[in-house]
C-alpha positions as a printed Julia matrix, in Angstrom:
420×3 Matrix{Float64}:
 -14.19   -5.85   25.52
 -14.28   -9.37   24.1
 -10.8   -10.66   23.27
 -12.03  -13.18   20.72
 -14.05  -12.65   17.56
 -15.72  -15.77   16.2
 -13.31  -17.88   18.21
 -10.15  -16.12   16.97
  -7.93  -13.61   18.79
  -8.84  -10.11   17.67
  -6.13   -8.14   15.83
  -5.97   -4.36   16.11
  -3.93   -1.52   14.61
  -2.21    0.65   17.23
   0.39    2.54   15.2
   0.84    3.89   11.67
   3.8     5.33    9.8
   4.27    6.36    6.19
   6.71    7.74    3.64
   4.75    9.14    0.7
   4.63   11.9    -1.87
   2.36   13.8     0.53
   4.49   13.18    3.6
   4.15   11.08    6.75
   0.99    9.35    7.94
  -0.71   12.49    9.28
   0.32   14.65    6.33
  -0.89   11.93    3.97
  -4.38   11.84    5.44
  -4.69   15.62    5.7
  -3.7    15.9     2.05
  -6.1    13.2     0.91
  -9.07   14.77    2.67
  -8.15   18.13    1.13
  -8.02   16.56   -2.33
  -4.34   17.44   -2.63
  -2.29   15.65   -5.27
   1.24   14.4    -4.58
   1.94   13.98   -8.29
   4.44   16.45   -9.74
   7.46   16.78  -12.01
  10.26   14.39  -11.09
  13.32   16.01   -9.51
  15.38   13.28   -7.85
  16.57   11.47  -11.0
  17.66   12.51  -14.52
  14.61   12.34  -16.8
  15.66   14.17  -19.96
  15.82   10.92  -21.91
  12.5     9.37  -20.73
   9.06   10.21  -22.15
   7.19   10.57  -18.83
   8.51   13.24  -16.5
   6.11   13.26  -13.53
   5.04   10.95  -10.74
   4.3    10.54   -7.06
   7.86   11.25   -5.95
   9.0    11.4    -2.32
  10.95   14.62   -1.87
  13.11   15.9     0.94
  13.64   12.48    2.47
  16.69   12.39    4.76
  17.67    8.83    5.76
  20.17   10.19    8.28
  17.28   11.11   10.57
  16.81    7.37   11.11
  20.02    5.61   10.05
  23.72    6.43   10.45
  25.58    7.51    7.34
  27.7     4.38    6.88
  24.67    2.09    7.08
  22.42    4.32    5.0
  24.76    4.51    2.0
  24.73    0.72    1.72
  20.94    0.44    1.79
  18.45    0.68   -1.04
  16.01    3.58   -0.96
  13.08    1.27   -0.22
  14.89   -0.13    2.84
  15.52    3.39    4.08
  11.86    4.25    3.56
  10.82    1.15    5.49
  12.97    1.99    8.51
  11.62    5.55    8.53
   7.97    4.44    8.35
   8.52    1.75   10.99
  10.15    4.28   13.3
   7.1     6.53   12.95
   4.66    3.64   13.44
   6.39    2.33   16.57
   6.48    5.81   18.11
   2.82    6.36   17.14
   1.96    3.16   18.99
   3.63    4.51   22.15
   6.47    2.03   21.92
  10.23    2.01   21.44
  12.62   -0.57   19.95
  13.88   -1.26   23.47
  10.37   -2.14   24.64
   9.83   -4.37   21.6
  13.14   -6.12   22.24
  12.01   -7.08   25.74
   9.43   -9.39   24.18
  11.14   -9.78   20.82
  10.37  -13.46   20.31
   6.68  -12.57   20.31
   7.12   -9.7    17.85
   7.58  -10.05   14.1
   7.91   -8.22   10.81
   6.0    -8.7     7.54
   6.74   -6.13    4.84
   5.83   -6.61    1.2
   7.3    -5.1    -1.93
   7.06   -5.65   -5.67
  10.69   -5.15   -6.64
  12.47   -4.18   -3.45
  15.86   -2.4    -3.66
  16.08   -3.21   -7.36
  18.32   -0.26   -8.12
  21.11   -1.76   -6.0
  21.49   -4.68   -8.39
  21.16   -2.43  -11.42
  23.85   -0.08  -10.13
  26.25   -2.84   -9.13
  25.78   -4.64  -12.47
  26.39   -1.45  -14.47
  29.53   -0.64  -12.5
  30.88   -4.17  -12.94
  30.28   -4.27  -16.68
  31.57   -0.78  -17.42
  34.52   -1.01  -15.06
  36.42   -3.72  -16.88
  34.82   -6.68  -15.06
  36.82   -6.02  -11.93
  35.76   -7.57   -8.63
  32.03   -6.79   -8.14
  30.61   -5.04   -5.12
  30.15   -7.88   -2.61
  27.08   -6.19   -1.07
  25.36   -5.09   -4.29
  23.48   -8.33   -4.82
  22.56   -8.83   -1.16
  21.25   -5.3    -0.76
  18.98   -5.78   -3.79
  17.06   -8.71   -2.3
  13.34   -7.99   -1.78
  13.52   -9.11    1.87
  15.9    -6.27    2.78
  13.14   -3.86    3.91
  11.86   -6.54    6.31
  15.39   -7.33    7.46
  16.24   -3.75    8.29
  12.95   -3.06   10.04
  13.35   -6.21   12.12
  16.92   -5.3    12.95
  16.29   -1.64   13.81
  13.01   -2.24   15.67
  14.34   -5.35   17.45
  11.79   -8.01   16.48
  12.92  -11.63   16.75
   9.75  -13.48   15.84
   8.19  -14.29   12.46
   9.87  -12.58    9.5
   8.23  -12.52    6.08
   8.54  -10.55    2.84
   5.55  -11.16    0.55
   6.39  -10.3    -3.06
   3.02  -10.07   -4.79
   3.36   -7.2    -7.26
   0.87   -4.41   -6.59
  -0.97   -6.49   -3.97
   2.09   -6.88   -1.73
   1.2    -4.29    0.92
  -2.38   -5.44    1.36
  -1.46   -9.1     1.47
   1.33   -8.44    3.98
  -1.0    -6.86    6.52
  -3.48   -9.72    6.09
  -0.81  -12.38    6.56
   0.6   -10.52    9.57
  -2.83  -10.59   11.18
  -2.92  -14.35   10.66
   0.35  -14.77   12.56
  -1.32  -13.12   15.54
  -4.61  -15.01   15.18
  -2.72  -18.3    15.0
  -0.8   -17.59   18.2
   2.6   -17.16   16.53
   3.07  -13.57   17.7
   1.56  -10.83   19.84
   2.78   -7.89   17.77
   3.76   -7.55   14.1
   5.18   -4.62   12.14
   3.47   -4.98    8.77
   2.96   -3.07    5.55
   4.29   -2.45    2.08
   6.99   -0.25    0.58
   8.33    0.62   -2.86
  11.05    2.88   -4.28
  11.66    2.12   -7.95
  11.61    5.65   -9.29
  14.28    5.08  -11.92
  14.55    6.09  -15.57
  14.18    2.49  -16.7
  10.99    1.92  -14.7
   9.38    5.02  -16.16
  10.55    4.05  -19.65
   9.55    0.41  -19.2
   6.0     1.08  -18.03
   5.6     3.69  -20.75
   6.71    1.13  -23.33
   3.89   -1.12  -22.06
   1.44    1.74  -22.75
   0.6     1.59  -19.04
   1.52    5.16  -18.01
  -0.56    8.22  -18.74
   1.17   10.83  -20.89
   0.42   14.37  -22.02
  -0.01   16.12  -18.68
   3.32   17.9   -18.51
   1.64   21.25  -17.79
  -0.58   19.85  -15.03
   0.78   16.58  -13.65
  -1.69   16.69  -10.76
  -4.49   16.04  -13.26
  -2.85   12.97  -14.83
  -4.35   10.29  -12.58
  -8.13   10.2   -13.07
  -9.58    6.87  -11.94
 -13.02    5.97  -13.25
 -13.16    9.14  -15.38
 -14.04    8.56  -19.02
 -10.83   10.31  -20.16
  -8.41    8.25  -18.07
  -5.57    6.76  -20.09
  -3.09    5.14  -17.71
  -1.59    5.13  -14.24
   1.02    7.43  -12.71
   4.1     5.8   -11.16
   4.66    6.59   -7.51
   6.8     5.47   -4.57
   6.67    5.07   -0.81
   4.38    3.07    1.43
   3.22    2.56    5.0
   3.85    0.34    8.0
   1.47   -0.55   10.82
   1.8    -1.88   14.33
  -0.58   -4.84   14.61
  -1.28   -6.38   18.01
  -3.6    -8.89   19.54
  -6.36   -7.01   21.32
  -5.27   -8.64   24.57
  -1.71   -7.37   24.15
  -2.89   -3.86   23.23
  -5.28   -3.6    26.18
  -2.68   -4.92   28.6
  -0.31   -2.07   27.79
  -3.07    0.54   27.52
  -2.53    1.23   23.84
  -4.67    3.54   21.74
  -6.52    1.47   19.14
  -7.26    2.81   15.66
  -9.14   -0.08   14.07
  -9.45   -3.85   13.84
  -8.23   -6.1    11.03
 -11.19   -8.39   10.45
 -10.37  -10.48    7.39
  -8.4   -10.76    4.18
  -8.02  -12.94    1.12
  -6.07  -13.32   -2.1
  -7.03  -14.87   -5.42
  -5.46  -15.46   -8.8
  -6.8   -14.47  -12.19
  -4.81  -17.33  -13.77
  -5.31  -15.37  -16.96
  -2.33  -13.35  -18.26
   1.0   -12.02  -17.05
  -0.01   -8.37  -17.54
  -3.58   -8.14  -18.86
  -6.47   -8.25  -16.4
  -9.2   -10.83  -16.58
 -11.87   -8.63  -18.2
 -14.59  -10.35  -16.19
 -12.81   -9.61  -12.91
 -13.17  -13.16  -11.59
 -10.06  -12.98   -9.42
 -11.04   -9.6    -8.0
 -14.55  -10.93   -7.31
 -13.19  -13.94   -5.42
 -10.71  -11.85   -3.46
 -13.4    -9.46   -2.23
 -15.9   -12.23   -1.56
 -13.46  -14.3     0.47
 -12.17  -11.29    2.44
 -15.69  -10.37    3.54
 -16.36  -14.0     4.41
 -13.11  -14.21    6.39
 -14.29  -11.15    8.33
 -17.53  -12.99    9.13
 -19.59  -10.11    7.77
 -22.6    -9.88    5.52
 -22.12   -8.05    2.24
 -24.57   -5.31    3.21
 -22.38   -4.42    6.21
 -19.57   -3.03    4.02
 -19.97    0.76    4.1
 -17.05    1.91    1.93
 -14.63    0.46   -0.61
 -11.16    1.84   -1.2
 -10.65    0.8    -4.79
  -7.49   -0.33   -6.49
  -8.6     2.4    -8.92
  -5.4     2.59  -10.93
  -6.75    4.94  -13.65
  -6.11    2.53  -16.5
  -8.94    2.05  -19.01
  -9.32   -1.67  -18.36
  -8.68   -1.89  -14.6
 -11.37    0.57  -13.6
 -14.03   -1.13  -15.73
 -13.0    -4.54  -14.4
 -13.08   -3.44  -10.77
 -16.44   -1.75  -11.19
 -17.82   -4.92  -12.76
 -16.43   -7.11   -9.97
 -17.94   -4.87   -7.29
 -21.35   -4.98   -8.98
 -21.16   -8.77   -9.41
 -20.44   -9.22   -5.71
 -22.74   -6.63   -4.15
 -25.53   -6.57   -6.73
 -27.83   -3.56   -6.57
 -26.31   -2.66   -3.18
 -23.11   -1.68   -5.06
 -24.78    1.58   -6.09
 -25.2     2.52   -2.42
 -21.57    1.92   -1.42
 -19.15    4.87   -1.74
 -15.99    3.91   -3.64
 -12.92    6.13   -3.92
  -9.39    5.87   -5.3
  -6.4     7.06   -3.29
  -4.33    6.72   -6.47
  -6.11    9.74   -7.92
  -3.87   11.79   -5.63
  -0.98    9.43   -4.91
  -0.4     7.58   -8.17
   0.56    3.91   -8.08
   3.31    2.92   -5.65
   3.05   -0.75   -6.67
   3.79   -2.86   -3.56
   3.43    0.19   -1.31
   0.01    1.27   -2.57
  -2.13   -1.13   -0.57
  -0.5    -0.01    2.67
  -0.92    3.67    1.82
  -4.56    3.0     1.03
  -5.04    1.14    4.3
  -4.09    4.3     6.18
  -6.94    6.01    4.32
  -9.31    3.22    5.33
  -8.32    3.35    8.99
  -8.59    7.12    9.17
 -11.96    6.98    7.41
 -13.22    4.84   10.28
 -11.68    7.05   12.95
 -12.7    10.41   11.48
 -15.9     9.29    9.7
 -14.72   11.0     6.52
 -14.17    9.59    3.03
 -11.48   11.13    0.88
 -12.47   11.95   -2.71
 -11.51   10.6    -6.09
 -10.1    13.74   -7.66
  -9.99   14.57  -11.38
 -13.38   12.94  -11.83
 -14.81   15.25  -14.47
 -16.48   13.12  -17.15
 -18.57   10.09  -16.11
 -17.92    6.8   -17.9
 -21.04    4.7   -18.61
 -18.98    1.59  -17.83
 -17.97    3.01  -14.44
 -21.26    3.97  -12.88
 -20.78    3.7    -9.11
 -20.48    6.42   -6.46
 -16.79    7.37   -6.65
 -16.95   10.24   -4.11
 -16.05   12.74   -6.83
 -13.6    15.56   -6.14
 -14.69   16.55   -2.61
 -14.33   14.69    0.69
 -17.53   13.43    2.29
 -18.51   13.23    5.94
 -20.32   10.03    6.87
 -22.07    8.71    9.96
 -21.99    5.22   11.4
 -19.23    3.87    9.15
 -18.21    0.54   10.69
 -16.63   -1.71    8.06
 -14.53   -0.94    4.99
 -13.01   -3.04    2.22
  -9.76   -2.26    0.41
  -8.61   -3.79   -2.89
  -5.19   -4.27   -4.49
  -4.74   -5.94   -7.87
  -1.41   -6.6    -9.56
   0.61   -7.95  -12.44
   0.51  -11.71  -12.75
  -3.16  -11.79  -11.86
  -2.5   -11.12   -8.17
  -5.58   -9.95   -6.25
  -5.77   -9.1    -2.55
  -8.5    -7.59   -0.41
  -8.66   -6.69    3.27
 -11.5    -5.7     5.62
 -10.99   -3.42    8.61
 -13.54   -2.26   11.13
 -14.11    0.27   13.88
 -13.47   -0.84   17.46
């Protein structure tokens, strides 16, 4: 097996871990193929006073399976999620923290998030202001920093090499994996733990996004039907939480230790809309550039892309914009490329979504199956591609897939992975 691809060290995925509303990495994929929704009524926080009462909530999570009690109670929920997913990914790769520590200077961590452990600052601030302005919690501010998930993963998994925490709104997870692959291609590391994670299921996030008219409402009796990307009757996204972490290695490093290889990271790119803080560029110029450059970075022709995992957020404007960008890039070939939205079942986990969706892409290559876009009942003339409606689809010869993540601030990221 050639160790270089177009003169660059090849980067492969050898382990995957996840914390999601559908469960761990295996449970996530099984649920997606079955068309199972992880969206349900919220139970972990008080919601009587907020207008939206459902989402892609992670239930039954026990941080003490991964972290001792004293440490866990100081950590934000997103940091706990990250350690849990990293533990699963490292074990899935046939490794242990002790083995990683042996070559720790050649191992790194790149984990993205949109807001990080934001609730730690909110809680500490509230306690300080309502407690008579007594001495504040000395750890409250530190534990709220968005690099805490990366810190804790690096510390628990014993990596001593590159450490990075991309904060790129809803594109954070996708961009993190791409940048991690670059560390390996550029000779800075042999192994990177990379992905994205989010845990901002709070009353103020639900209320805030609802105030922006971004969240879908009116599905209290059937929350699993709320997220309906590309459907004519979509009206907003569903807030979610969780994410995924991957073990990335140079092909040489993976072969040397006899690792099982899931897929290869071939290329990635990011691009700015430079348009508006919250509104999307209606012409999808940033999304177009992101996809175009990612395919170019992978050294592929456009007609080699066999599947697109869409950002597919279920908002009226995003889905039209993404459809338009895909058609602008691929031309008539766009109508022959299956496109599906993981968010139809998972909701939108912001910085964790791209990583969750990358698990779907990798497993699509391994299993030669595409998960569906559920709740696709009424076609929209402005969204006229093949969205793999409602039922999973077996495919043959799938080699290369493209995944998109678009976020607030005009942040666009795309990544291409391929079969090995």
